[in-house]
C-alpha positions, 0 to 999 in steps of 0.5 A, spaced: 525 903 579 527 905 572 522 901 567 526 902 561 523 904 554 522 899 548 528 897 545 532 903 548 537 903 554 534 908 559 539 914 560 538 919 567 540 925 562 535 923 557 531 930 555 524 931 557 520 930 550 515 936 549 509 934 545 502 937 543 497 933 547 502 929 551 498 924 556 496 926 563 496 923 570 489 919 570 488 919 562 485 912 560 488 909 553 484 905 549 478 905 554 483 900 558 489 903 561 489 908 566 496 912 566 498 913 574 505 916 574 510 918 568 517 914 570 522 917 565 523 918 558 528 913 554 534 915 550 530 915 544 525 920 547 519 915 548 515 916 554 515 911 560 509 910 564 506 906 570 499 905 569 493 900 571 489 896 567 482 898 569 479 891 566 484 886 569 486 891 575 493 890 575 499 894 574 502 895 567 508 899 564 506 903 558 511 906 553 508 911 548 511 914 542 510 920 538 508 920 532 505 913 531 504 910 524 510 908 520 515 911 524 513 907 530 512 900 526 519 898 529 517 898 536 510 895 535 513 889 530 518 888 536 512 888 541 508 883 537 513 878 536 515 879 543 508 877 545 508 870 542 514 868 547 511 866 554 517 865 559 517 867 567 524 870 565 521 875 560 517 881 561 510 879 558 507 884 553 500 885 553 498 890 548 501 894 542 496 900 539 497 905 534 493 911 534 496 915 528 498 921 532 502 916 537 503 909 539 504 905 545 506 898 548 503 896 554 507 890 558 508 887 565 510 892 570 515 889 575 516 892 582 524 892 583 530 895 580 534 894 574 541 890 574 544 897 572 541 901 578 543 895 583 550 894 581 551 902 581 551 901 589 555 895 589 557 889 584 553 883 586 556 877 589 558 871 585 552 867 587 547 872 585 551 874 579 550 866 577 543 866 578 541 873 574 545 870 568 542 864 569 535 867 568 537 871 562 540 865 559 533 862 559 529 868 557 534 868 551 534 861 550 526 861 549 526 867 544 532 863 540 527 857 540 522 861 536 527 863 531 527 870 535 533 874 537 533 879 543 538 884 540 537 889 546 541 885 552 544 890 557 544 892 565 538 896 563 533 891 560 535 886 566 530 887 571 530 884 578 524 884 582 523 885 589 520 878 590 527 876 587 525 874 580 529 876 574 526 878 568 529 880 561 525 886 558 525 890 551 527 886 545 528 890 539 533 886 534 535 889 528 539 886 522 545 887 525 543 883 531 544 875 531 544 869 536 551 870 537 550 878 539 545 875 544 550 870 547 556 875 547 551 880 551 550 875 556 557 875 558 557 882 558 552 882 563 556 877 567 562 882 567 558 888 569 554 884 575 561 882 578 565 889 576 560 894 575 563 895 568 560 894 561 565 891 555 563 895 550 567 892 544 565 885 546 558 886 548 556 892 545 557 900 546 553 903 552 554 909 556 556 905 562 563 905 564 567 901 559 571 894 562 578 895 565 583 894 560 590 893 559 594 898 555 593 894 549 586 894 550 585 887 552 579 886 557 582 885 564 578 879 567 574 880 573 579 876 578 584 881 576 579 887 578 576 884 584 577 879 590 573 873 591 571 871 584 571 864 583 575 861 577 570 858 574 565 864 573 571 868 571 573 863 566 566 862 563 565 870 563 571 871 559 570 865 554 563 868 552 567 875 551 573 872 547 571 873 539 576 867 538 572 862 541 566 858 538 559 860 542 554 855 545 547 855 544 543 859 548 540 853 551 546 850 552 549 856 556 542 856 560 543 849 562 551 850 564 549 856 568 543 852 571 548 847 574 552 852 577 546 856 580 543 850 583 550 847 585 552 853 589 551 849 596 554 843 594 561 841 598 564 839 591 562 845 587 568 850 588 573 844 587 570 841 581 569 847 577 565 848 571 564 845 564 568 849 559 567 851 552 573 847 549 571 847 541 577 852 540 578 858 536 572 860 532 574 859 524 575 866 522 581 865 517 586 868 522 591 864 525 591 864 533 597 865 537 597 859 542 601 863 546 597 869 546 592 871 552 587 866 554 590 861 550 588 855 555 581 853 551 586 852 545 590 847 549 585 844 553 582 837 552 576 834 554 576 833 561 573 828 565 568 829 570 571 826 577 568 820 580 563 821 585 561 828 583 553 827 582 549 831 578 554 834 573 552 834 566 556 833 560 553 837 554 555 837 547 551 841 542 553 843 535 560 841 536 561 845 542 563 840 548 563 842 555 568 838 560 570 839 567 577 840 571 578 833 575 578 834 582 585 833 583 587 838 577 593 843 580 590 849 576 588 855 578 585 855 585 587 861 588 581 866 589 586 872 591 585 877 586 591 880 582 590 888 581 591 890 574 598 893 572 597 901 570 604 900 567 604 901 560 607 896 556 614 897 552 614 898 545 617 891 544 614 887 549 607 884 551 604 887 557 602 881 560 608 877 559 614 881 558 615 877 552 617 879 545 610 881 541 609 877 535 604 881 531 601 883 537 599 890 539 604 894 543 604 901 546 607 906 541 613 910 544 610 918 543 615 923 545 613 930 547 614 933 540 608 929 537 603 932 541 599 939 541 593 942 544 587 943 539 583 949 541 579 952 535 578 959 539 579 965 535 579 969 542 582 965 547 588 961 546 592 961 552 591 954 554 596 951 549 602 949 554 603 942 557 601 937 552 607 933 553 605 931 560 600 926 557 605 922 554 610 922 559 608 915 562 606 918 569 598 919 570 600 923 576 602 929 571 597 931 565 594 937 562 588 941 564 585 947 561 582 953 565 576 952 569 569 954 565 562 957 568 559 951 564 560 944 561 561 946 554 567 951 555 562 957 557 559 957 549 566 960 547 568 954 543 566 947 541 571 944 546 578 942 546 583 936 545 590 933 544 592 932 537 597 926 536 602 925 531 604 918 530 610 919 526 608 915 520 601 911 518 600 905 523 595 900 524 592 902 531 588 897 535 586 902 541 587 909 544 586 909 552 585 916 555 586 917 563 582 923 565 583 927 572 575 926 573 569 922 571 563 925 568 566 928 561 564 927 554 569 926 549 570 923 542 576 920 538 577 923 531 582 921 525 585 925 520 590 925 514 594 931 516 596 937 521 595 944 518 599 947 524 597 950 531 593 956 530 585 958 530 584 956 523 588 950 523 585 947 529 578 949 526 580 945 520 582 939 524 576 939 527 572 940 521 576 935 517 578 929 522 573 923 522 570 920 528 572 913 530 567 909 534 562 912 538 563 918 543 563 918 550 557 922 553 558 924 561 562 918 562 562 917 569 569 913 570 576 916 568 579 911 563 576 912 556 578 906 551 577 907 544 577 901 540 573 901 534 579 902 529 579 899 522 584 894 521 585 895 514 586 902 515 592 906 517 592 912 522 597 917 523 594 923 526 589 922 532 585 927 536 582 926 543 577 932 543 573 934 550 566 936 548 563 937 555 567 938 562 564 935 569 563 939 575 569 939 580 566 943 585 570 950 584 565 955 586 568 960 581 570 956 575 566 949 577 567 946 570 574 943 569 578 936 567 585 934 566 588 929 561 593 925 565 595 920 560 594 917 553 596 911 551 596 908 543 597 901 542 597 898 535 602 894 530 608 898 527 
């Protein structure tokens, strides 16, 4: 299995780290930990090994960092803090050693696979999803009870043992992490387990495929993506990802997931539904449109537990009240999934309801003369036609550059892209790009002007435009969503720029990718 490195999400493409005096199989660290097998390098370059504690005769995972000293202080401090929390759903931390030229952390070895690896083959069924999320929530609750924050919850740090045990590994909280980000990430774990996608904007950026979104950038619910997801699990997942709603404490969430986990075999379970978070929108100072998406929590009142349904708990903590739908509720009991619409919203209507947009993001109408190809190459500029096809509303048409011998455009240029002129400065909420194939690396940039289509002008665009959010690296899906826009800033010129192309199988020109459609949403 992939035993992720301390505090980092493992990446299959992470480069090998060559260090002087690197460890070898059979070497014994601290006169106790024998290295047996190099497993992988994490995305920060730390080496992950399977080892054996020769004193206690048990397998261990060893995470080595070069060098040690001050540069390894964060890793060591996180390990020391994590070692103080003992819980069956937390990976045990056994040792943390700094040798100066290197430092390493020794922790429990888990025979099994990460949630990321398991879901790569097939999303989990609702019952197993609930069990996994329950264990993660209990682990987080144990950490929060001691005043700690985990700060690194994602499908790569959720490990599922061959014996069925679910454990959370590699805490590494920094100043940006809070209890709230941990709870949101549990919502992300639920969403990923059910759909195979990770909601970047809501749960934290990752090299996993982003959540499926509508043209306005809103996350599609699991029930819209996959048939058979129960309403109670769909609601719980989306509530945890909804920034307008107050979040429960970790122990409250663990109790609710425990109730759902233990009740899966009860005949009343499907009918009764879950306890819900009914405290309404979070106090952010902004008005919440009662008619907007997922407005049910704002309209709901505390629902009573149906008579005869034993064992259901009503928990109230810090003003968070849970309720349950009455058995006779005429609400959503249809488990038939509705597929997400691929039709972009009109410029004056809501994509979900068709009603007028009252201050909500909408898709901008972009004409052919507002887009052009950017190619910062002095010698080869013969791929500048066809940009109009990326804004024609048809994902079956698009722009495609020539094929190349290597992913990085044959080392001829840093990449190619499409510049979009919105006509005037606008408040942008999302940019969704549909590609012909997965596996591309790309980024979004924004600038103040378009110097014109020429090699010099395109080089100026690339050097002066600033990146919006994080880039996508070898993204294994075809829809990229960029949502990290400053709400107080207006944007007119946007550049979607491809830096690496995937292999398509053509033996002569094997690397190629097309841009099928670009949809920009925001406020006029």
